[in-house]
Structures are given as C-alpha cells and as structure tokens.
C-alpha positions as CSV (number, residue, x, y, z in Angstrom):
1,V,-26.2,35.9,-103.4
2,P,-28.6,38.6,-102.0
3,L,-27.0,41.4,-99.9
4,P,-29.2,40.6,-96.7
5,V,-27.8,37.1,-96.6
6,L,-24.2,38.3,-96.7
7,W,-25.0,40.9,-94.1
8,V,-26.6,38.2,-91.7
9,A,-23.6,35.9,-92.3
10,G,-21.2,38.8,-91.5
11,V,-23.0,39.7,-88.3
12,A,-23.0,36.0,-87.3
13,L,-19.3,35.7,-87.9
14,V,-18.6,38.8,-85.8
15,L,-20.7,37.4,-82.9
16,V,-18.9,34.0,-83.0
17,A,-15.5,35.8,-83.0
18,F,-16.7,37.9,-80.0
19,V,-17.9,34.9,-78.0
20,L,-14.6,33.0,-78.7
21,A,-12.6,36.1,-77.6
22,L,-14.7,36.3,-74.3
23,N,-14.1,32.6,-73.7
24,G,-10.4,33.0,-74.3
25,W,-10.3,35.8,-71.7
26,G,-11.9,33.4,-69.1
27,V,-15.4,35.0,-69.1
28,G,-18.0,32.4,-68.1
29,R,-15.5,29.9,-66.8
30,R,-15.8,28.8,-63.2
31,S,-12.5,28.3,-61.4
32,W,-12.5,25.9,-58.4
33,T,-9.9,23.8,-56.6
34,P,-10.8,21.2,-54.0
35,Q,-9.3,21.3,-50.5
36,P,-6.0,19.4,-50.7
37,A,-5.4,16.2,-48.7
38,Q,-2.4,14.0,-49.4
39,V,-3.0,10.7,-47.5
40,A,-2.3,7.2,-48.7
41,V,-5.1,4.8,-47.8
42,G,-3.5,1.4,-47.7
43,D,-1.8,0.6,-51.0
44,V,-5.1,1.2,-52.8
45,A,-5.5,4.9,-53.2
46,L,-4.4,8.4,-52.3
47,L,-7.1,10.8,-51.0
48,V,-5.9,13.9,-52.9
49,G,-8.7,16.3,-52.1
50,Y,-12.2,17.0,-50.8
51,D,-15.0,19.5,-50.9
52,A,-17.7,19.9,-48.2
53,A,-20.8,22.0,-48.6
54,P,-23.6,22.4,-46.0
55,A,-27.1,21.3,-47.2
56,R,-30.4,21.2,-45.3
57,D,-29.7,19.0,-42.2
58,A,-26.8,17.4,-44.1
59,L,-23.3,17.9,-45.5
60,D,-22.4,17.1,-49.1
61,V,-18.9,15.8,-49.1
62,T,-16.9,15.0,-52.2
63,L,-13.8,12.9,-51.9
64,Y,-11.2,12.8,-54.7
65,W,-9.3,9.5,-54.9
66,Y,-6.3,8.7,-57.0
67,A,-6.2,4.9,-57.6
68,L,-2.7,3.5,-57.0
69,R,-3.4,0.0,-58.3
70,E,-6.2,-2.4,-59.3
71,T,-7.7,-4.5,-56.5
72,G,-9.9,-7.5,-56.3
73,T,-11.5,-6.3,-53.1
74,N,-14.6,-4.0,-52.8
75,Y,-13.6,-1.6,-50.1
76,K,-16.1,0.7,-48.5
77,V,-15.7,4.4,-47.9
78,F,-16.9,6.3,-44.8
79,V,-17.4,10.0,-44.0
80,H,-18.0,11.0,-40.4
81,A,-19.2,14.3,-39.0
82,V,-17.8,14.7,-35.5
83,G,-19.2,17.0,-32.8
84,G,-17.2,19.1,-30.3
85,D,-17.3,16.2,-27.8
86,G,-15.6,13.9,-30.3
87,Q,-18.8,11.8,-31.0
88,V,-19.9,10.9,-34.5
89,I,-23.1,12.9,-35.1
90,G,-23.6,12.0,-38.7
91,Q,-22.1,9.5,-41.2
92,H,-22.3,7.9,-44.5
93,D,-20.7,4.5,-45.4
94,G,-20.9,2.8,-48.7
95,D,-19.3,1.8,-52.0
96,P,-17.5,4.7,-53.8
97,V,-19.7,6.7,-56.2
98,G,-22.9,5.3,-54.8
99,G,-21.9,1.8,-55.9
100,F,-21.4,2.8,-59.5
101,T,-17.6,2.6,-59.2
102,P,-16.6,0.1,-56.6
103,T,-12.9,-0.2,-55.9
104,T,-12.7,-3.4,-58.0
105,R,-13.3,-1.2,-61.1
106,W,-10.6,1.3,-60.3
107,R,-7.6,1.4,-62.6
108,A,-4.1,2.7,-61.6
109,G,-3.8,6.4,-62.3
110,E,-7.5,7.0,-62.4
111,V,-9.1,9.9,-60.4
112,I,-12.4,9.0,-58.8
113,V,-14.9,11.7,-57.8
114,D,-16.8,10.2,-54.8
115,R,-19.8,12.1,-53.4
116,H,-21.4,11.4,-50.0
117,R,-24.4,13.0,-48.2
118,V,-23.9,13.0,-44.5
119,S,-27.1,13.5,-42.6
120,L,-26.9,15.7,-39.5
121,P,-29.3,16.3,-36.6
122,A,-32.1,18.7,-37.5
123,G,-31.4,22.3,-36.6
124,L,-27.7,21.7,-35.9
125,S,-25.5,24.8,-36.1
126,G,-21.8,25.5,-35.3
127,E,-18.7,23.7,-36.3
128,V,-18.4,20.1,-37.3
129,D,-15.2,18.1,-37.9
130,L,-15.0,15.8,-40.9
131,R,-13.2,12.5,-41.0
132,A,-13.0,10.0,-43.8
133,G,-11.4,6.8,-44.8
134,M,-11.8,3.4,-46.4
135,Y,-12.3,-0.1,-44.8
136,Q,-12.6,-3.7,-45.6
137,P,-16.0,-5.1,-44.5
138,E,-14.8,-8.6,-43.4
139,P,-13.1,-8.6,-41.1
140,L,-14.1,-5.1,-40.3
141,Q,-10.9,-3.0,-40.4
142,N,-9.9,0.5,-41.6
143,L,-7.2,0.5,-44.2
144,P,-3.9,2.0,-42.8
145,L,-3.1,5.6,-43.5
146,D,0.2,7.3,-44.4
147,P,0.7,9.5,-42.6
148,P,-1.0,7.5,-39.8
149,T,-3.6,9.0,-37.4
150,A,-4.5,7.9,-33.9
151,D,-8.0,6.8,-34.9
152,G,-7.4,5.5,-38.4
153,R,-9.5,8.3,-40.0
154,V,-8.3,11.1,-42.3
155,D,-8.9,14.5,-40.7
156,L,-10.6,16.7,-43.4
157,G,-10.9,19.8,-41.2
158,T,-13.8,21.8,-39.9
159,V,-17.0,22.9,-41.6
160,R,-19.3,25.6,-40.2
161,I,-23.0,24.8,-40.2
162,K,-25.4,27.7,-40.1
C-alpha cells in the first residue's frame, strides 16, 4: 500500500474521531423544551406542552398531545388568540396535524406533534393570550378539561407580538 494512501486514511480517521468527540460534548446539538401544560382533555388526551412563535401576521403554535386511549371519533382541535378585551382575534380549527393524524389514528401512549398557524390582524403588536382545546363537531361541544376552566379552553399563556 502506498504511503500517501495510508497518510490520507490516518488523517480521515483523526477527523472522524474529532467530530465524534465534539458531538459527545454536545457541540452542534440544539436543546429545546416546550412550555409545559398538564391538562387532561376528556379521556382522550393530555395536552403536555406547547410552543408559540410569532410569524408575519400570525402565530405558529405547536401542541404536544399524549394519547390516553384509542377513539372512534374524529375530534377537532382549536387554538384561539385572545386580545386584551377577551375577544378572539385569531383562530385555527381543524383536525390534528393538518388532517394527517386524526384522533381516530391515535394510539395509547403516542405523542402527537400538532402544528397550527393562527392568523392575526395585520400590524398587530402587543400581548396576545393563547387558548386551546379539543371539541366534537356534532353536537358542537368542547371536551371537558381536568383541571377545569371557566370557558372550557386551556390557557396557554401570553405571547408578545412585535
């Protein structure tokens, strides 16, 4: 075997070892934890966390559901942006995961990452309260929450819009 081939192989081995060491030390990894929320939604799911990020004239909200059981009903999910006067100023309703993972596909113990884009009035700035939940479409009724809330919606906190 020619000496240059051995030299190249040696350099490559050292580089691989260096990259693996950096990875082991956490370099290049992104650490992130969603905001916690521990609310049972009916006997179907736990809302265990959420993320909210402002976008142009919208909020991108991700809900993290933990399926408690299988269900034969396709429940809908809602996210509301609520203004200072208590009125809904933006909302998104629909099947979880944009219809790709309806609740009839959920399996007990599964975590479902459910993203929603909530449109907001153009040029809005300030604080917006977020609420979320799940409902059955017919008859229209929010699933009960544990712990319960006065309006049947999970309070996700406040997001600042710039």
